[in-house]
C-alpha positions as CSV (number, residue, x, y, z in Angstrom):
1,M,-4.0,-3.4,-20.7
2,N,-5.7,-6.6,-18.9
3,Q,-7.2,-5.9,-15.6
4,Q,-4.3,-6.6,-12.9
5,Q,-4.3,-10.0,-10.9
6,I,-2.2,-10.7,-7.7
7,P,-1.3,-13.7,-5.8
8,A,-4.1,-15.5,-4.2
9,Q,-2.8,-16.9,-1.2
10,A,0.0,-15.1,1.4
11,L,2.4,-18.0,-0.2
12,H,2.9,-20.0,-3.1
13,Q,5.8,-22.5,-3.6
14,S,7.4,-24.9,-6.4
15,E,10.7,-26.3,-7.3
16,I,12.9,-27.0,-10.6
17,E,16.4,-28.7,-9.9
18,V,19.0,-28.0,-12.9
19,K,22.1,-30.0,-13.1
20,H,21.7,-30.5,-9.3
21,S,21.0,-26.9,-7.7
22,R,17.5,-27.4,-6.3
23,F,15.9,-24.3,-7.1
24,I,13.4,-23.4,-4.9
25,T,10.6,-20.3,-5.4
26,H,8.8,-18.2,-3.4
27,I,6.2,-16.5,-3.9
28,G,4.2,-13.7,-2.0
29,H,1.3,-11.1,-2.1
30,T,2.9,-8.4,-1.0
31,P,0.7,-5.2,-1.2
32,N,3.6,-2.4,-0.1
33,L,7.5,-2.2,0.2
34,E,6.8,-2.7,4.0
35,S,5.6,-6.2,3.5
36,A,7.7,-7.2,1.0
37,K,10.9,-6.7,3.1
38,A,9.2,-8.8,6.0
39,F,8.5,-11.7,3.3
40,L,12.2,-11.9,2.2
41,D,13.4,-11.4,5.1
42,G,11.1,-14.7,5.9
43,I,12.5,-16.3,3.5
44,R,16.5,-15.5,3.8
45,Q,16.0,-16.6,8.0
46,E,13.8,-20.0,6.5
47,H,16.6,-20.4,4.4
48,N,19.7,-19.0,5.8
49,K,22.3,-21.7,4.6
50,A,21.2,-21.7,0.9
51,N,24.1,-19.9,-1.5
52,H,22.0,-18.1,-2.8
53,N,18.4,-16.2,-1.9
54,C,18.1,-13.9,-5.0
55,W,14.4,-12.1,-5.8
56,A,12.1,-9.7,-7.6
57,Q,9.1,-7.6,-6.8
58,I,6.4,-5.3,-7.9
59,A,5.2,-4.2,-4.3
60,G,2.2,-2.4,-5.0
61,P,0.5,-1.4,-8.5
62,R,2.6,-2.2,-11.4
63,S,2.3,1.5,-12.7
64,D,4.8,2.4,-9.4
65,L,8.1,2.4,-10.6
66,N,9.2,3.0,-6.5
67,C,7.7,-1.4,-6.7
68,W,9.6,-2.5,-9.1
69,G,13.3,-3.6,-7.5
70,S,15.4,-7.2,-7.7
71,S,18.6,-8.6,-6.2
72,D,21.4,-11.2,-7.8
73,D,22.5,-11.5,-4.1
74,G,25.6,-12.8,-4.8
75,E,25.0,-14.1,-8.4
76,P,26.6,-12.3,-11.3
77,K,25.5,-9.3,-11.8
78,G,22.5,-9.5,-13.7
79,T,22.4,-13.2,-14.0
80,A,19.4,-13.8,-11.4
81,G,17.3,-10.5,-9.8
82,K,17.0,-8.5,-13.5
83,P,16.3,-11.9,-15.4
84,M,13.5,-13.0,-12.5
85,L,12.0,-9.3,-13.1
86,N,12.1,-9.6,-16.5
87,V,9.7,-12.5,-16.3
88,L,7.3,-10.8,-13.7
89,S,7.5,-7.3,-16.0
90,H,5.6,-9.2,-19.4
91,T,2.7,-11.1,-16.4
92,E,-0.6,-8.4,-15.0
93,L,0.7,-9.3,-11.7
94,C,0.9,-6.5,-8.5
95,E,0.9,-6.9,-5.4
96,I,4.0,-10.1,-5.8
97,S,7.5,-10.6,-5.0
98,I,9.2,-13.3,-5.8
99,V,12.5,-15.2,-4.2
100,V,14.5,-18.1,-5.7
101,T,16.7,-19.7,-3.0
102,R,19.7,-22.1,-4.5
103,Y,21.1,-24.5,-3.3
104,F,24.6,-25.0,-5.2
105,G,24.6,-28.6,-7.0
106,G,28.7,-28.9,-7.3
107,I,28.4,-28.0,-10.8
108,K,28.7,-24.3,-12.6
109,L,26.1,-23.4,-15.2
110,G,28.0,-20.5,-16.5
111,A,25.9,-17.1,-16.7
112,G,24.1,-18.3,-19.4
113,G,22.7,-20.8,-17.5
114,I,22.3,-19.3,-14.3
115,V,20.1,-17.0,-16.4
116,R,18.1,-19.3,-17.7
117,A,17.3,-21.1,-14.2
118,Y,16.0,-18.8,-12.5
119,S,14.1,-16.9,-15.6
120,L,13.0,-21.2,-15.6
121,A,12.0,-21.2,-11.6
122,V,9.8,-18.2,-12.1
123,Q,7.9,-19.4,-15.3
124,E,7.6,-22.6,-13.7
125,A,6.2,-21.0,-10.5
126,L,4.0,-18.8,-11.6
127,K,2.4,-21.5,-13.9
128,T,0.6,-22.7,-10.7
129,L,0.2,-19.7,-8.6
130,P,-3.8,-18.9,-8.4
131,T,-4.4,-15.0,-8.7
132,L,-7.4,-12.8,-8.6
133,E,-8.4,-10.3,-10.1
134,K,-7.1,-6.3,-8.7
135,V,-10.0,-4.2,-7.7
136,D,-9.2,-0.3,-7.1
137,K,-11.3,0.1,-3.1
138,F,-12.7,3.8,-2.6
139,R,-13.0,5.6,0.7
140,F,-16.5,6.9,1.3
141,T,-18.1,8.1,4.9
142,L,-22.0,8.2,6.2
143,T,-23.5,10.2,9.1
144,L,-26.7,9.7,9.8
145,P,-29.4,9.8,12.4
146,H,-29.8,6.3,15.1
147,A,-33.4,6.1,13.3
148,L,-31.4,5.1,10.0
149,V,-29.3,2.8,10.7
150,G,-31.0,-0.6,10.1
151,S,-32.5,0.4,7.1
152,I,-28.5,2.0,5.3
153,E,-26.6,-1.0,6.7
154,T,-28.9,-3.2,5.0
155,L,-28.0,-1.4,2.0
156,L,-24.4,-1.5,2.8
157,M,-24.8,-5.1,2.6
158,K,-26.5,-5.5,-0.8
159,C,-24.6,-3.2,-2.2
160,Q,-21.0,-5.4,-0.7
161,A,-19.6,-2.3,0.7
162,E,-17.4,-2.9,3.6
163,V,-18.1,-1.1,6.6
164,L,-14.4,-0.2,8.5
165,S,-15.1,1.4,11.5
166,R,-18.5,2.9,13.4
167,N,-18.4,5.6,16.0
168,W,-21.7,6.5,17.6
169,N,-22.0,10.1,18.6
170,E,-25.6,11.7,18.9
171,E,-25.0,10.3,15.4
172,L,-23.3,7.6,13.4
173,L,-20.0,8.2,12.2
174,L,-19.7,5.0,9.5
175,T,-16.3,4.6,7.5
176,G,-15.8,1.9,4.4
177,Q,-15.0,0.9,1.2
178,A,-16.0,-0.2,-2.1
179,S,-15.2,-0.2,-5.8
180,D,-16.3,1.9,-8.6
181,Q,-18.9,0.1,-9.4
182,Q,-20.1,-0.7,-5.6
183,L,-20.0,4.0,-4.8
184,A,-22.1,3.6,-7.9
185,E,-24.6,1.5,-6.5
186,L,-24.5,2.9,-3.6
187,R,-25.1,6.6,-4.7
188,Q,-28.1,5.5,-6.4
189,Q,-29.2,3.4,-3.6
190,L,-28.9,6.7,-1.0
191,I,-31.0,9.2,-3.3
192,P,-34.3,8.8,-1.3
193,Y,-32.6,9.8,2.2
194,Q,-30.1,12.1,1.2
195,H,-31.9,14.7,3.1
196,Q,-31.8,13.1,6.4
197,I,-28.1,12.2,5.9
198,H,-24.4,13.5,5.2
199,Y,-22.6,11.3,2.3
200,Q,-18.9,11.7,0.7
201,D,-16.4,9.8,-1.3
202,K,-14.4,10.2,-3.5
203,E,-16.3,12.0,-6.2
204,M,-19.5,12.7,-4.5
205,R,-21.0,14.6,-2.0
206,W,-24.2,15.4,0.2
């Protein structure tokens, strides 16, 4: 499978019209179910006079089926949420929520027409969606004497490791995160200091 992708911005929006009905597609970066719910609630509040706010989501990693979901929000069963999720399932996207807001234009589309309209709304929005490669990050901790702080901080910057917290006591307890590739480089760079520091990540400790 190709590298997973995530939306590159908090909100992406597009719109199509089908037989005078407006279909407004909102796409959000939602790393978890809590952020997905907040995103949906925000769209519902903004478009509280719309006929429907149908949605589909993979609100986390694609491997976690608990993150997958959809809703027809009053459209005939199976005509909106599931077709939207079907389009999403054929991408490499994750950490994503899609809400399609429909303002009824007075002409009924029929079940097949509704399916096509919601599917098209999502397909068109995804064509212009900016994405980023999803890179998993892993935690590490470092305990080091104050005399080494400058050298180790410089090394962390060189490896592009992200520092999450610094706890200053008799020694510095530093917590950070990095990708697999960055962790491998970090371990190599820290070898000259291994008798002076305490280091731990998901695979290594000294």
